[in-house]
C-alpha positions as CSV (number, residue, x, y, z in Angstrom):
1,M,18.5,1.2,1.7
2,T,21.5,-1.1,1.1
3,M,20.7,-4.4,3.3
4,A,24.1,-5.6,5.6
5,S,26.2,-8.2,4.1
6,T,24.6,-7.9,0.7
7,D,24.6,-5.7,-2.0
8,I,20.6,-5.7,-2.4
9,T,18.4,-2.4,-1.8
10,L,15.4,-2.6,0.6
11,E,14.0,-1.7,-3.5
12,D,15.0,-4.3,-5.1
13,L,13.5,-6.9,-2.7
14,L,10.2,-5.0,-2.8
15,D,10.2,-4.7,-6.8
16,Q,10.0,-8.4,-6.8
17,M,7.5,-8.8,-5.2
18,P,4.2,-9.9,-7.8
19,M,2.1,-8.0,-5.5
20,P,1.5,-3.9,-5.8
21,I,2.8,-2.8,-3.0
22,Q,2.2,1.1,-1.8
23,Y,3.8,3.4,1.2
24,V,1.8,6.7,1.3
25,D,3.0,9.8,4.3
26,K,0.7,11.6,6.5
27,H,0.3,14.4,4.9
28,G,-1.5,11.4,2.0
29,F,0.9,11.8,-0.5
30,L,2.3,8.4,-2.9
31,R,6.0,8.3,-1.8
32,Y,7.5,4.7,-3.1
33,L,5.3,2.1,-4.8
34,N,6.8,-1.5,-5.8
35,K,7.0,-2.3,-10.0
36,A,3.3,-4.5,-9.5
37,A,1.7,-1.1,-8.6
38,A,3.1,1.0,-10.8
39,A,1.8,-1.1,-13.9
40,R,-1.2,-2.1,-13.1
41,P,-4.2,-0.3,-14.5
42,A,-5.3,3.4,-12.5
43,N,-8.0,6.0,-13.5
44,A,-5.1,8.5,-12.6
45,E,-1.9,9.5,-12.6
46,R,0.2,6.7,-10.5
47,K,2.9,8.3,-10.1
48,V,5.1,9.1,-6.4
49,G,4.3,12.9,-5.1
50,V,0.4,12.9,-6.1
51,N,-1.6,13.0,-3.4
52,I,-3.4,9.9,-3.2
53,R,-7.3,12.3,-2.8
54,D,-6.9,13.4,-6.2
55,C,-6.5,10.2,-7.5
56,H,-10.0,7.9,-6.1
57,A,-12.9,10.5,-7.9
58,R,-15.9,8.6,-5.7
59,P,-16.7,10.4,-2.5
60,E,-17.5,7.2,-0.7
61,S,-13.8,6.2,-1.8
62,L,-12.4,9.4,-0.6
63,E,-14.6,9.0,3.0
64,R,-13.3,5.8,3.4
65,I,-9.3,7.2,2.9
66,E,-10.0,10.2,5.3
67,R,-11.7,7.3,7.9
68,L,-9.0,5.3,7.5
69,F,-6.6,8.1,8.1
70,A,-8.2,9.6,11.1
71,D,-7.9,6.3,12.8
72,F,-4.4,5.9,12.5
73,E,-3.9,9.3,13.1
74,R,-5.9,8.6,16.3
75,G,-3.4,5.9,17.2
76,R,-5.4,3.0,16.0
77,K,-2.2,-0.1,15.1
78,E,-3.9,-2.4,13.8
79,P,-4.2,-2.9,9.9
80,H,-7.0,-1.7,8.1
81,F,-8.2,-4.1,4.9
82,Y,-11.5,-4.6,2.5
83,I,-12.4,-7.1,-0.6
84,T,-11.8,-5.1,-3.6
85,S,-13.7,-5.1,-6.8
86,T,-11.5,-7.5,-8.6
87,G,-11.5,-10.2,-5.5
88,D,-7.8,-9.0,-3.8
89,K,-7.2,-8.5,-0.1
90,S,-6.8,-4.9,0.2
91,M,-4.3,-4.6,3.3
92,K,-3.8,-0.8,5.1
93,I,-0.7,-1.0,7.4
94,P,0.1,2.1,9.8
95,I,3.3,3.2,9.6
96,F,4.4,4.4,13.1
97,N,7.9,6.0,14.1
98,A,10.0,5.0,17.6
99,E,7.8,8.0,19.7
100,G,4.5,6.4,18.3
101,E,3.7,9.1,16.1
102,F,1.5,8.0,12.9
103,M,4.2,8.1,9.5
104,G,1.7,7.0,6.7
105,V,0.3,4.0,5.6
106,L,2.1,1.0,3.7
107,A,-0.5,-0.5,1.0
108,Y,-0.8,-4.0,-0.7
109,S,-3.5,-6.3,-2.1
110,H,-3.2,-10.0,-2.7
111,P,-6.0,-12.1,-4.7
112,L,-7.8,-14.5,-2.4
113,G,-8.5,-18.2,-3.4
114,L,-7.0,-21.6,-3.4
115,P,-3.9,-21.5,-5.7
116,D,-4.2,-23.8,-9.2
117,T,-3.3,-27.5,-8.2
118,D,-0.3,-26.8,-10.5
119,R,2.8,-26.8,-7.3
120,T,5.9,-25.4,-7.7
121,F,7.2,-27.1,-5.2
């Protein structure tokens, strides 16, 4: 998708983001990941088309995924979030179409805490 009045695509924009961004459809299949997400280490192959349930070996992770999807399928509009073991805040945002049907989850994570004292602006 090219943005109006520019040659930049949405994918180009998301690939510039330093935080990992992924989109998983309502069936649990990974449909998009930006460059930061693709570069992150993972226990399983992370590529478009895989079912995220196949990427999580721990039962508690699978239970969390099922609860999250069930909440969104029931119409929950508020994002879910949690703090990862590495100290990042992971956000799971439900995506709905114009008719209100749950379509999938946009996921991203970012580090918590205060930035270094040096500023870039």
